[in-house]
C-alpha positions as CSV (number, residue, x, y, z in Angstrom):
1,M,18.7,3.8,-10.7
2,A,14.9,4.1,-10.9
3,A,13.4,7.3,-12.2
4,G,13.0,9.8,-9.4
5,A,15.2,7.8,-7.0
6,S,17.5,9.7,-4.7
7,A,21.3,9.4,-5.4
8,F,21.6,8.3,-1.8
9,E,18.9,5.7,-1.5
10,G,21.6,3.1,-0.9
11,G,22.4,-0.2,-2.5
12,P,20.0,-3.1,-3.0
13,D,20.4,-4.4,0.6
14,I,20.0,-1.0,2.3
15,I,16.9,1.1,2.4
16,V,17.3,4.6,3.6
17,S,14.1,6.0,5.0
18,K,13.3,9.7,5.4
19,G,14.2,9.4,9.0
20,D,17.5,7.9,8.0
21,E,18.1,10.8,5.7
22,R,17.3,13.2,8.5
23,D,19.7,11.5,10.9
24,S,22.5,10.8,8.4
25,M,25.3,13.1,7.2
26,V,26.7,13.6,3.7
27,L,30.5,13.9,3.6
28,S,32.6,14.9,0.6
29,M,35.9,13.0,0.6
30,G,38.4,14.3,-1.9
31,P,39.3,15.1,-4.6
32,Q,42.5,16.3,-2.9
33,H,42.4,13.8,-0.1
34,P,45.8,12.0,0.0
35,S,44.2,8.6,0.7
36,T,42.1,8.6,-2.4
37,H,45.3,7.8,-4.4
38,G,44.6,10.5,-6.9
39,V,41.9,13.0,-7.8
40,L,38.9,11.0,-6.7
41,R,35.9,12.6,-5.0
42,V,33.5,10.3,-3.1
43,M,30.2,11.5,-1.7
44,L,29.6,9.5,1.4
45,R,26.4,9.2,3.3
46,L,27.1,8.2,6.9
47,D,25.0,6.9,9.7
48,G,27.3,7.7,12.6
49,E,30.6,6.3,11.3
50,T,29.0,3.6,9.1
51,V,28.8,4.2,5.4
52,I,25.3,3.7,4.0
53,D,25.9,5.0,0.5
54,A,28.7,6.2,-1.7
55,Q,28.9,7.9,-5.0
56,P,32.4,8.2,-6.7
57,E,32.9,11.2,-8.8
58,I,35.7,11.2,-11.4
59,G,36.9,13.3,-14.3
60,Y,39.3,15.6,-12.5
61,L,42.3,14.3,-14.5
62,H,40.7,14.1,-18.0
63,T,43.5,14.7,-20.6
64,G,41.8,13.5,-23.8
65,I,44.5,10.9,-24.5
66,E,42.3,8.9,-26.8
67,K,41.4,11.9,-28.9
68,Q,45.0,13.0,-28.9
69,A,46.1,9.6,-30.2
70,E,43.7,9.9,-33.1
71,N,45.5,13.1,-34.3
72,L,49.0,11.6,-34.3
73,F,50.8,9.2,-36.6
74,W,50.5,5.6,-35.6
75,Q,54.0,5.6,-34.1
76,Q,53.7,9.0,-32.5
77,A,50.6,7.9,-30.5
78,I,52.8,5.7,-28.3
79,T,54.0,8.9,-26.5
80,V,50.4,9.8,-25.3
81,V,49.3,6.2,-24.6
82,D,52.2,5.9,-22.2
83,R,50.7,8.6,-20.1
84,A,47.3,6.9,-19.4
85,D,48.3,4.6,-16.5
86,Y,51.4,6.6,-15.5
87,L,52.6,3.8,-13.1
88,A,52.6,1.3,-15.9
89,P,53.6,3.1,-19.1
90,L,55.2,0.1,-20.8
91,S,52.1,-2.0,-20.2
92,N,50.1,0.7,-21.9
93,S,52.3,0.9,-25.0
94,L,52.6,-2.9,-25.2
95,C,48.9,-3.1,-25.5
96,Y,48.8,-0.4,-28.2
97,V,51.7,-1.8,-30.3
98,L,50.3,-5.3,-30.2
99,A,46.9,-4.0,-31.5
100,A,48.6,-2.0,-34.3
101,E,50.8,-5.0,-35.2
102,R,47.7,-7.2,-35.6
103,L,46.1,-4.6,-37.9
104,L,49.4,-4.7,-39.9
105,A,49.5,-8.5,-39.8
106,I,53.0,-8.4,-38.3
107,D,53.8,-11.7,-36.8
108,N,57.5,-11.9,-37.0
109,I,58.6,-9.8,-34.0
110,P,62.3,-10.8,-33.3
111,P,62.7,-13.2,-30.3
112,R,65.0,-10.7,-28.6
113,A,62.4,-8.0,-28.8
114,Q,59.7,-10.4,-27.5
115,V,61.8,-11.4,-24.5
116,L,62.6,-7.8,-23.7
117,R,59.0,-6.8,-23.9
118,V,58.0,-9.5,-21.5
119,M,60.9,-8.7,-19.1
120,F,60.1,-5.0,-19.0
121,A,56.3,-5.5,-18.7
122,E,57.0,-7.6,-15.6
123,L,59.4,-5.0,-14.3
124,T,56.7,-2.5,-14.8
125,R,54.2,-4.7,-12.9
126,I,56.6,-5.0,-9.9
127,A,57.3,-1.2,-9.9
128,S,53.6,-0.4,-10.0
129,H,52.8,-2.9,-7.2
130,L,55.6,-1.4,-5.1
131,V,54.0,2.0,-5.3
132,W,50.7,0.5,-4.3
133,L,52.4,-1.4,-1.4
134,G,54.3,1.6,0.0
135,T,51.4,4.1,-0.2
136,H,48.7,1.6,0.9
137,G,50.8,0.8,4.0
138,M,51.2,4.5,4.8
139,D,47.4,4.9,4.4
140,L,47.0,2.5,7.3
141,G,49.8,3.9,9.5
142,A,52.7,1.6,8.4
143,Q,55.4,4.0,7.4
144,S,58.5,1.8,7.2
145,I,57.1,-0.3,4.4
146,F,57.2,2.8,2.2
147,M,60.9,3.0,2.4
148,Y,61.4,-0.7,1.6
149,A,59.0,-0.5,-1.4
150,F,60.4,2.7,-2.9
151,D,64.0,1.5,-2.5
152,M,63.2,-1.5,-4.8
153,R,61.2,0.7,-7.1
154,E,64.2,3.0,-7.5
155,R,66.3,0.0,-8.6
156,I,63.8,-0.7,-11.4
157,L,63.5,2.9,-12.5
158,R,67.3,3.1,-12.7
159,I,67.2,0.0,-15.0
160,M,64.5,1.8,-17.1
161,E,66.6,4.9,-17.3
162,F,69.8,3.0,-18.2
163,V,68.1,1.3,-21.1
164,T,65.6,3.9,-22.4
165,G,66.9,7.2,-21.0
166,A,63.7,7.9,-19.1
167,R,62.5,6.9,-15.7
168,M,58.9,7.2,-16.6
169,H,57.0,7.4,-19.9
170,Q,59.8,5.5,-21.7
171,S,58.0,5.2,-25.1
172,W,60.5,2.4,-25.8
173,F,58.2,-0.1,-27.4
174,R,57.6,0.4,-31.1
175,I,55.3,-1.1,-33.7
176,G,57.5,-3.8,-35.0
177,G,59.8,-4.2,-32.0
178,L,61.7,-1.8,-29.8
179,A,63.2,1.7,-30.4
180,I,66.7,0.7,-29.5
181,D,68.6,-2.3,-28.2
182,V,69.7,-2.6,-24.6
183,P,73.2,-1.1,-23.9
184,L,76.2,-3.0,-22.7
185,G,76.0,-3.7,-19.0
186,F,72.2,-4.4,-19.1
187,L,72.4,-8.0,-18.2
188,A,74.6,-7.2,-15.2
189,E,71.9,-4.8,-14.0
190,I,69.2,-7.4,-14.4
191,D,71.2,-10.1,-12.7
192,D,71.7,-7.7,-9.7
193,F,68.0,-7.1,-9.5
194,I,67.1,-10.8,-9.7
195,A,69.6,-11.6,-7.0
196,V,68.2,-9.0,-4.6
197,F,64.5,-8.7,-5.1
198,C,63.2,-12.0,-3.8
199,E,64.9,-11.5,-0.4
200,R,63.6,-7.9,-0.2
201,L,60.1,-9.0,-1.1
202,T,60.3,-11.5,1.8
203,D,61.3,-8.7,4.1
204,M,58.4,-6.5,3.0
205,R,56.0,-9.4,3.4
206,T,57.2,-10.0,6.9
207,I,56.6,-6.4,7.9
208,L,52.9,-6.5,7.1
209,E,51.5,-9.9,6.4
210,H,50.9,-11.0,10.0
211,N,50.9,-7.6,11.6
212,I,47.9,-7.6,14.0
213,I,46.9,-4.0,13.5
214,F,47.3,-4.2,9.7
215,K,45.1,-7.4,9.5
216,D,42.5,-5.8,11.8
217,R,42.2,-3.0,9.2
218,M,42.0,-5.3,6.2
219,V,40.5,-8.7,7.0
220,G,36.7,-8.8,6.3
221,V,36.8,-5.2,5.0
222,G,35.4,-4.4,1.5
223,R,34.4,-7.9,0.8
224,I,33.0,-8.9,-2.6
225,G,32.1,-12.4,-3.8
226,A,33.1,-14.1,-7.1
227,A,29.7,-13.6,-8.8
228,D,29.5,-10.0,-7.8
229,A,33.1,-9.3,-8.8
230,V,32.4,-10.7,-12.3
231,S,29.1,-8.7,-12.5
232,W,30.8,-5.5,-11.6
233,G,33.5,-6.0,-14.3
234,L,36.5,-6.4,-11.9
235,T,39.7,-7.8,-13.4
236,G,43.2,-8.3,-12.2
237,P,44.1,-8.7,-8.5
238,A,40.7,-7.4,-7.4
239,L,39.0,-10.2,-9.3
240,R,41.5,-13.0,-8.5
241,A,41.2,-12.1,-4.8
242,S,37.6,-13.1,-5.0
243,G,38.5,-16.6,-6.2
244,V,38.2,-16.1,-10.0
245,N,41.1,-17.4,-11.9
246,Y,41.3,-15.1,-14.9
247,D,44.6,-13.6,-16.2
248,V,44.9,-12.3,-19.8
249,R,48.4,-13.8,-20.0
250,K,47.0,-17.2,-19.5
251,A,43.5,-16.8,-21.2
252,F,44.7,-15.0,-24.3
253,P,48.6,-15.3,-24.4
254,Y,50.6,-12.6,-26.1
255,S,54.3,-11.9,-26.6
256,G,55.2,-15.5,-25.9
257,Y,53.7,-15.7,-22.3
258,E,52.5,-19.2,-23.0
259,T,56.2,-20.3,-23.0
260,Y,56.9,-19.1,-19.5
261,D,56.3,-21.1,-16.3
262,F,54.3,-19.0,-13.8
263,D,51.3,-19.3,-11.5
264,V,48.3,-17.0,-11.3
265,P,47.7,-16.1,-7.6
266,V,44.1,-16.7,-6.6
267,Y,42.7,-16.0,-3.1
268,E,39.2,-16.7,-1.8
269,G,38.7,-14.0,0.8
270,G,37.4,-11.2,-1.5
271,D,38.4,-8.6,1.0
272,C,41.1,-6.0,1.3
273,Y,43.5,-8.5,2.8
274,A,43.0,-10.9,0.0
275,R,43.8,-8.2,-2.6
276,F,46.9,-7.4,-0.6
277,I,48.1,-11.1,-0.6
278,V,47.4,-11.5,-4.3
279,R,49.6,-8.5,-5.2
280,L,52.4,-9.8,-3.1
281,D,52.2,-13.2,-4.8
282,E,52.0,-11.5,-8.2
283,M,55.3,-9.7,-7.5
284,H,57.0,-13.0,-6.8
285,Q,55.5,-14.5,-10.0
286,A,56.7,-11.5,-12.0
287,W,60.2,-12.1,-10.6
288,R,60.0,-15.7,-11.8
289,I,59.1,-14.5,-15.3
290,I,62.0,-12.0,-15.4
291,K,64.4,-14.7,-14.3
292,Q,63.2,-17.0,-17.1
293,A,63.5,-14.2,-19.6
294,R,67.1,-13.6,-18.5
295,E,68.0,-17.3,-18.8
296,R,66.7,-17.5,-22.4
297,F,67.9,-14.0,-23.4
298,P,68.6,-14.3,-27.1
299,S,70.8,-12.4,-29.5
300,G,69.7,-10.8,-32.7
301,P,67.8,-7.7,-33.8
302,V,65.1,-6.0,-31.8
303,V,63.0,-4.7,-34.6
304,I,61.5,-6.1,-37.8
305,D,63.3,-5.5,-41.1
306,D,60.6,-3.6,-42.9
307,R,61.7,-0.2,-44.2
308,K,58.1,0.9,-44.8
309,I,57.3,0.7,-41.1
310,V,60.6,0.9,-39.2
311,P,63.2,3.6,-40.0
312,P,66.5,2.3,-41.3
313,P,69.5,2.4,-38.9
314,K,71.6,5.5,-39.0
315,T,74.6,3.6,-40.2
316,E,72.6,2.6,-43.3
317,I,71.2,6.1,-43.9
318,Q,74.8,7.5,-44.2
319,H,75.5,5.3,-47.2
320,S,72.1,4.8,-48.9
321,M,69.9,7.4,-50.6
322,E,67.0,4.9,-50.6
323,A,67.3,4.4,-46.9
324,L,67.4,8.2,-46.4
325,I,64.1,8.5,-48.4
326,H,62.5,5.7,-46.3
327,H,63.6,7.5,-43.1
328,F,62.2,10.9,-44.3
329,K,58.9,9.4,-45.4
330,I,58.3,7.6,-42.0
331,V,59.3,10.7,-39.9
332,S,57.3,13.2,-42.0
333,A,54.3,11.2,-43.0
334,G,54.2,8.0,-41.0
335,F,52.9,4.8,-42.6
336,N,49.5,3.7,-43.6
337,V,47.7,0.9,-41.7
338,P,45.1,-1.3,-43.6
339,E,41.4,-0.7,-42.8
340,G,40.1,-2.7,-39.9
341,H,39.4,-2.7,-36.2
342,I,40.8,-4.8,-33.4
343,Y,40.6,-5.3,-29.7
344,Q,43.8,-6.2,-27.9
345,A,44.1,-6.9,-24.2
346,V,47.1,-7.3,-21.9
347,E,47.3,-8.1,-18.2
348,G,48.3,-4.8,-16.6
349,P,49.1,-4.3,-12.9
350,R,45.5,-3.4,-12.2
351,G,43.8,-6.0,-14.5
352,E,42.7,-6.3,-18.1
353,M,44.0,-3.4,-20.0
354,G,42.4,-3.3,-23.4
355,M,42.9,-1.2,-26.6
356,Y,40.3,-0.9,-29.3
357,L,41.8,0.5,-32.5
358,T,40.1,1.3,-35.8
359,S,42.0,2.2,-39.0
360,A,40.5,3.9,-42.0
361,G,43.5,3.0,-44.0
362,G,45.4,6.2,-43.3
363,N,48.6,7.2,-41.4
364,K,46.6,8.0,-38.2
365,P,44.2,5.9,-36.1
366,W,40.6,6.6,-36.9
367,R,39.5,5.5,-33.4
368,V,41.3,4.8,-30.2
369,R,39.3,3.5,-27.3
370,W,40.9,2.5,-24.0
371,R,39.6,-0.1,-21.6
372,P,41.2,0.9,-18.4
373,P,41.0,-1.6,-15.5
374,S,41.0,1.1,-12.8
375,F,37.8,2.5,-14.3
376,Y,35.9,-0.7,-14.0
377,N,37.4,-1.7,-10.7
378,L,36.6,1.7,-9.2
379,Q,32.9,1.5,-10.0
380,A,32.6,-1.3,-7.5
381,L,33.6,1.1,-4.7
382,K,29.9,2.0,-4.2
383,K,29.2,-1.6,-3.3
384,L,32.4,-2.3,-1.4
385,V,32.1,0.5,1.1
386,I,28.5,-0.1,2.2
387,G,28.3,-1.2,5.8
388,N,31.9,-0.4,6.5
389,L,33.3,2.4,8.7
390,I,34.4,5.7,7.2
391,A,38.0,4.8,8.3
392,D,37.7,1.6,6.1
393,V,37.0,3.7,3.0
394,V,40.7,4.5,2.9
395,A,41.7,0.9,3.1
396,I,39.1,-0.1,0.4
397,I,40.2,2.5,-2.1
398,G,43.9,1.6,-1.6
399,S,43.1,-2.1,-2.0
400,L,41.7,-1.4,-5.5
401,D,45.0,0.4,-6.5
402,P,43.3,2.9,-8.9
403,V,45.3,5.1,-11.2
404,F,43.3,8.1,-12.3
405,G,45.3,8.9,-15.4
406,E,43.7,5.8,-16.9
407,V,40.3,6.3,-15.1
408,D,39.8,9.7,-16.6
409,R,42.1,9.5,-19.6
């Protein structure tokens, strides 16, 4: 913004004169408004019911996660990283452990661990999109979709709890693999989910996709073109809904994603409805990936065999003094990571989730910097809402699916 310019002069296509300022009204929306999907405050300038400027205000959920991670052992930091995007904890930790593994030059993750990482990352994607679908529908007056979405999310959370012991913030991924193997009965749970989900997704789609009222609230609202979407740094469904085919899983494959057959949903509309359709299609593609992971589910270990990084199994500790020493050293002092820095990205539910890690050669990260997709997507709100009605602001915020744990960190 030019020096001396008003915070409410409007975007490049809108000039607010003094007369406009006299006749307009400033409205503070949030930070406790339920339709802001978290602790977001938006200062709106209105001409009647039309938005002529908007200034998002964030920072109400700042937890210092990045700085906390820098004061924990490399393995311990997973517990706080999980809590950034609290709707996609396993996506967060996958990004972190992949970055740490690159610094350690670990390239022999067991196939079983790779498949489980992919499977649970996609389960996390579906669970996150289901929260978005249910709450976004309620924002616009469609209440029944909330029950459908959260019923399926509950099935996923039960699988998470069955395997890891936690419904949220599982902290199950580890540098070198997984914390524990899946229990007996896991495959039956996955088979049940695979058998049920596709039909239930069709039901949810039928409720909203061609609903006249829902489409009236979404089509043509919050539109952004491909060039502007790239300029504003959008990623994930918000970018692909503007016609840009970019997905980290395809552009920079990790965890064996290049071996899975799935499509990247792309839509040309660039509006709220396009973002809605892309996420619905993404859930179907995630289901396809989970189904393929189940079909190729291998046997074997779920963690590398390196006693300097991974604690020995308890059965070994009971009979080996050397194993006990390794366990004690890792628990009490962690392990050192060679000097270096790395940027690792994964495709989270909201877009490109990146982790920049720097190691000074010690047992703790020297620098942890998060690239949260919600943060970058949300900055475009000031462009998306201009010229729309104040009632449309609710639909536009919901279509971006922001999570403020990762926005504020």
